[in-house]
C-alpha positions as CSV (number, residue, x, y, z in Angstrom):
1,M,0.0,0.0,0.0
2,D,1.5,3.3,-1.1
3,S,1.8,6.0,1.5
4,F,3.7,9.3,1.9
5,I,4.5,11.7,4.7
6,T,4.1,15.5,4.6
7,E,6.4,17.3,7.0
8,F,4.7,20.6,7.7
9,G,1.4,20.6,5.9
10,L,0.3,20.9,2.3
11,N,-0.4,24.1,0.4
12,R,-4.2,24.3,0.3
13,K,-4.1,24.9,-3.4
14,Q,-2.6,21.5,-3.9
15,I,-5.6,19.8,-2.4
16,S,-8.7,19.6,-4.5
17,L,-12.2,19.2,-3.1
18,P,-13.9,15.8,-3.7
19,Q,-16.1,15.5,-6.7
20,T,-18.7,12.9,-5.5
21,S,-20.7,12.4,-2.3
22,L,-19.6,9.8,0.3
23,R,-21.8,8.0,2.9
24,I,-20.0,7.3,6.2
25,A,-21.2,5.6,9.4
26,A,-20.6,5.7,13.1
27,A,-21.2,2.5,15.1
28,Q,-22.2,3.0,18.7
29,A,-22.2,-0.1,20.9
30,Q,-21.3,-1.6,24.3
31,P,-18.3,-4.0,24.1
32,V,-18.1,-7.2,26.2
33,P,-15.3,-6.6,28.7
34,G,-12.2,-8.7,27.6
35,D,-14.2,-10.8,25.2
36,V,-12.3,-10.1,22.0
37,A,-14.1,-12.8,19.9
38,A,-17.5,-11.4,20.9
39,N,-16.4,-7.8,20.1
40,I,-15.0,-8.8,16.7
41,A,-18.3,-10.6,15.9
42,R,-20.2,-7.5,16.9
43,T,-17.9,-5.4,14.7
44,V,-18.7,-7.6,11.8
45,E,-22.4,-7.5,12.5
46,L,-22.6,-3.7,12.7
47,T,-20.3,-3.3,9.7
48,G,-22.9,-5.3,7.7
49,I,-25.6,-2.9,8.9
50,A,-23.6,0.1,7.8
51,A,-23.0,-1.5,4.4
52,D,-26.7,-2.2,4.1
53,R,-27.3,1.5,4.5
54,G,-24.9,2.4,1.8
55,A,-21.9,3.5,3.9
56,K,-18.4,3.1,2.4
57,L,-16.7,3.5,5.8
58,V,-17.8,2.7,9.4
59,V,-16.0,4.0,12.5
60,F,-16.2,2.2,15.9
61,P,-15.4,3.5,19.4
62,E,-12.1,3.7,21.2
63,K,-10.6,0.3,22.2
64,F,-13.8,-1.4,21.2
65,L,-12.2,-4.8,20.5
66,S,-11.4,-5.3,24.2
67,G,-13.5,-2.8,25.9
68,Y,-11.8,0.3,27.3
69,E,-10.5,-1.8,30.3
70,P,-7.0,-0.5,31.1
71,D,-6.3,-3.0,33.8
72,L,-7.2,-6.0,31.7
73,I,-5.0,-4.8,28.8
74,A,-2.0,-3.9,31.0
75,G,-2.3,-7.2,32.8
76,D,-2.2,-9.4,29.7
77,P,-1.3,-7.4,26.5
78,A,-0.8,-10.6,24.5
79,K,-4.5,-11.4,25.1
80,Y,-6.1,-8.0,24.9
81,A,-3.9,-6.0,22.6
82,F,-3.2,-6.6,18.9
83,D,-0.2,-6.7,16.7
84,A,0.1,-5.8,13.0
85,N,-1.2,-9.1,11.5
86,D,-3.3,-10.6,14.3
87,P,-5.1,-13.6,13.0
88,R,-8.1,-12.9,15.2
89,L,-8.9,-10.0,12.9
90,A,-9.7,-12.2,9.9
91,P,-13.5,-11.8,10.3
92,I,-13.2,-8.0,9.9
93,R,-10.9,-8.4,6.9
94,E,-13.5,-10.7,5.4
95,V,-16.5,-8.5,5.9
96,C,-14.6,-5.5,4.5
97,R,-13.7,-7.5,1.4
98,R,-17.1,-9.1,0.9
99,R,-19.2,-5.9,1.5
100,E,-16.6,-3.5,0.0
101,I,-16.6,-1.2,3.1
102,A,-13.7,0.2,5.0
103,V,-13.6,-0.1,8.8
104,M,-11.8,1.9,11.5
105,V,-12.1,0.2,14.9
106,G,-10.5,1.0,18.3
107,A,-8.0,-1.3,19.9
108,A,-5.0,-1.4,22.1
109,T,-1.9,-2.3,20.0
110,R,1.5,-3.7,21.0
111,A,4.8,-3.3,19.3
112,T,8.5,-2.9,20.3
113,A,7.7,0.7,21.3
114,G,5.1,-0.6,23.8
115,L,1.4,-0.4,24.1
116,R,-0.6,2.2,22.3
117,I,-4.3,3.2,21.9
118,S,-5.0,2.8,18.2
119,S,-7.5,2.8,15.5
120,L,-7.1,-0.4,13.4
121,I,-7.9,0.4,9.7
122,F,-9.1,-1.9,7.0
123,N,-9.6,-0.8,3.4
124,R,-12.5,-1.9,1.1
125,S,-10.5,-4.9,-0.1
126,G,-10.1,-6.2,3.4
127,E,-6.4,-5.3,3.7
128,Q,-5.3,-4.0,7.1
129,I,-3.3,-0.8,6.6
130,E,-1.1,1.2,9.0
131,P,-3.1,2.1,12.2
132,Y,-3.5,5.5,13.7
133,H,-2.1,5.9,17.3
134,K,-3.7,8.3,19.7
135,Q,-1.5,11.3,20.2
136,Y,-2.9,13.0,23.3
137,L,-3.2,10.8,26.4
138,Y,-4.9,11.4,29.7
139,S,-2.5,11.2,32.6
140,S,-4.0,7.8,33.6
141,E,-3.5,6.5,30.1
142,A,0.1,7.8,30.0
143,R,1.0,5.3,32.8
144,I,0.2,2.4,30.4
145,Y,0.4,3.6,26.8
146,H,2.8,5.5,24.6
147,P,1.5,8.4,22.5
148,G,1.5,8.4,18.7
149,T,3.7,10.9,17.0
150,Q,2.0,11.3,13.6
151,G,-1.3,12.3,12.1
152,H,-3.1,9.9,9.8
153,M,-5.1,10.7,6.6
154,L,-7.2,8.2,4.7
155,V,-8.3,8.8,1.1
156,L,-11.6,7.4,0.0
157,D,-13.4,8.3,-3.3
158,G,-11.4,11.6,-3.3
159,W,-12.3,12.5,0.3
160,R,-9.4,13.1,2.7
161,L,-10.4,11.7,6.1
162,A,-8.3,12.4,9.2
163,A,-8.2,10.1,12.1
164,G,-8.4,11.0,15.8
165,V,-9.1,9.2,19.1
166,C,-11.1,10.7,21.9
167,Y,-8.8,13.2,23.8
168,D,-7.1,14.2,20.6
169,S,-10.3,16.1,19.7
170,G,-10.0,18.3,22.8
171,F,-6.9,20.0,21.3
172,P,-7.7,22.4,18.5
173,E,-4.2,21.9,17.0
174,H,-5.0,18.3,16.2
175,A,-7.9,19.0,13.9
176,R,-6.2,22.1,12.6
177,L,-3.2,20.1,11.5
178,A,-5.5,17.7,9.7
179,A,-7.2,20.6,8.0
180,V,-4.0,22.3,6.8
181,N,-3.0,18.9,5.4
182,G,-6.1,19.0,3.3
183,A,-8.6,17.0,5.3
184,H,-12.3,17.2,4.3
185,A,-13.5,15.3,7.4
186,Y,-12.3,14.4,10.9
187,L,-13.2,10.9,12.2
188,V,-12.9,10.3,16.0
189,S,-13.3,7.0,17.9
190,A,-13.9,7.8,21.6
191,L,-15.1,7.0,25.1
192,F,-17.0,10.1,26.4
193,S,-18.5,9.5,29.8
194,M,-22.0,10.3,31.2
195,K,-20.4,12.6,33.9
196,T,-18.6,15.2,31.7
197,G,-18.2,13.7,28.3
198,F,-21.5,14.8,26.7
199,H,-20.8,18.4,27.7
200,Q,-17.2,18.2,26.3
201,S,-18.3,16.6,23.1
202,R,-20.9,19.1,22.4
203,I,-18.4,21.9,22.7
204,W,-15.4,20.3,21.1
205,F,-16.9,18.7,18.0
206,P,-18.9,21.6,16.6
207,A,-15.9,23.8,17.2
208,R,-13.6,21.4,15.3
209,A,-16.1,21.3,12.5
210,F,-16.7,25.1,12.2
211,D,-13.2,26.3,12.9
212,N,-11.8,24.1,10.1
213,T,-14.8,23.7,7.9
214,L,-14.6,19.9,8.2
215,Y,-17.2,17.2,8.4
216,V,-16.7,15.7,11.8
217,L,-17.7,12.2,13.1
218,L,-17.8,10.9,16.7
219,S,-18.2,7.2,17.4
220,N,-18.8,6.7,21.2
221,H,-19.5,3.8,23.4
222,A,-22.9,2.9,24.8
223,G,-23.3,1.5,28.3
224,T,-20.4,0.8,30.7
225,T,-16.8,0.0,29.8
226,G,-13.6,0.1,31.9
227,G,-15.6,1.4,34.8
228,W,-16.9,4.4,32.8
229,E,-20.6,5.0,32.1
230,A,-20.6,6.2,28.5
231,C,-22.9,8.9,27.3
232,G,-23.6,7.5,23.8
233,A,-24.8,10.3,21.5
234,S,-22.5,9.4,18.6
235,A,-23.0,12.0,15.9
236,I,-21.9,13.5,12.6
237,W,-21.6,17.3,12.1
238,N,-21.5,19.3,8.9
239,P,-18.7,21.8,8.2
240,Y,-20.8,24.6,9.6
241,G,-20.9,22.8,13.0
242,D,-24.5,21.7,12.7
243,V,-25.5,18.2,13.8
244,M,-26.6,16.1,10.8
245,V,-27.5,12.9,12.7
246,Q,-27.2,11.8,16.3
247,A,-27.5,8.4,18.1
248,S,-29.3,7.8,21.3
249,R,-27.7,8.2,24.7
250,D,-28.0,4.5,25.9
251,R,-28.3,1.9,23.1
252,D,-26.4,0.2,20.3
253,E,-27.0,2.0,17.0
254,V,-25.5,2.7,13.6
255,I,-25.9,6.2,12.2
256,T,-25.0,7.4,8.7
257,A,-24.6,10.7,6.9
258,L,-23.9,11.7,3.3
259,L,-20.8,13.9,2.9
260,D,-21.7,16.4,0.2
261,P,-18.9,18.1,-1.8
262,A,-21.1,21.0,-2.9
263,L,-22.0,21.8,0.7
264,L,-18.3,21.6,1.7
265,A,-17.4,24.0,-1.1
266,D,-20.2,26.4,-0.2
267,I,-19.3,26.6,3.5
268,R,-15.6,27.0,2.8
269,E,-16.5,29.8,0.4
270,R,-18.5,31.6,3.1
271,E,-16.5,30.7,6.2
272,T,-12.9,31.5,5.4
273,A,-11.1,31.0,8.8
274,L,-9.1,28.0,7.4
275,A,-8.2,29.8,4.2
276,D,-7.2,33.0,6.1
277,F,-5.1,30.9,8.5
278,N,-3.3,29.3,5.5
279,A,-2.8,32.6,3.9
280,R,-0.7,33.7,6.9
281,G,1.8,30.9,6.1
282,D,1.9,29.8,9.7
283,V,3.4,26.3,10.2
284,I,2.0,23.7,12.6
285,P,4.8,21.1,13.1
286,G,4.0,17.5,12.6
287,G,4.1,14.8,9.9
288,Y,1.1,13.2,8.3
289,T,0.8,9.7,6.8
290,V,-1.6,9.4,3.9
291,Q,-3.0,6.1,2.8
292,S,-5.7,5.0,0.4
293,L,-8.8,3.1,1.4
294,D,-9.9,2.5,-2.2
């Protein structure tokens, strides 16, 4: 799979807008704590539902394949975390190939660098491509995991889709770096809690959308995982920061939205904060890996 890295962001004039619409999905569900096989089976089931509804990509919550469960993962990484070619992931590869849909699903990953919180990514041919690793960690996560060091852009039907995981979205720089690297949408797997998460998400995600004129997707857990009661309410926002579709607060659900290039172009023409930022020539340090999902 070809990929390339940009060091300090792309000139906006080098990135064209997509020419066709794209339907994407957020899957909201409660994982079974530590039951990797059951969670993979649920991933396959919900991916099928997303495909039935015309989605070309479906995004799952943070660490969905094990549950959030930091103690379980730290206690037995070989059982609850994943390496690059884990055979347990074969059912996900197969449903992607058979239904021609891409999947982004949260998992802990292990490598020589240690444990990371990651989004595993499968293209529409069922090939597992390079994962995205969460870059901004809570202090409790930093005791177990290592942060990622690079942004991640996926290209699907001409759409440039930037990946994020939960706390990443709380830092405006993360989505802005995606935008200056030509992102049209920002896709976030997460665990937002009932206590404070709903409030956070309804501030952060509309702001990330409006400030950068991006479509924004949140895939959140339902129910309880890792001792946290999740607030659900997965959603997709348009580039003006308006909610297009929102899931319930407390049950498993798949939601979809159609990304419209004409609407993206219209909003970017009217709301010029991103263009004005780029015109200043400011540099936000950080590399970006770009890979195709087609």
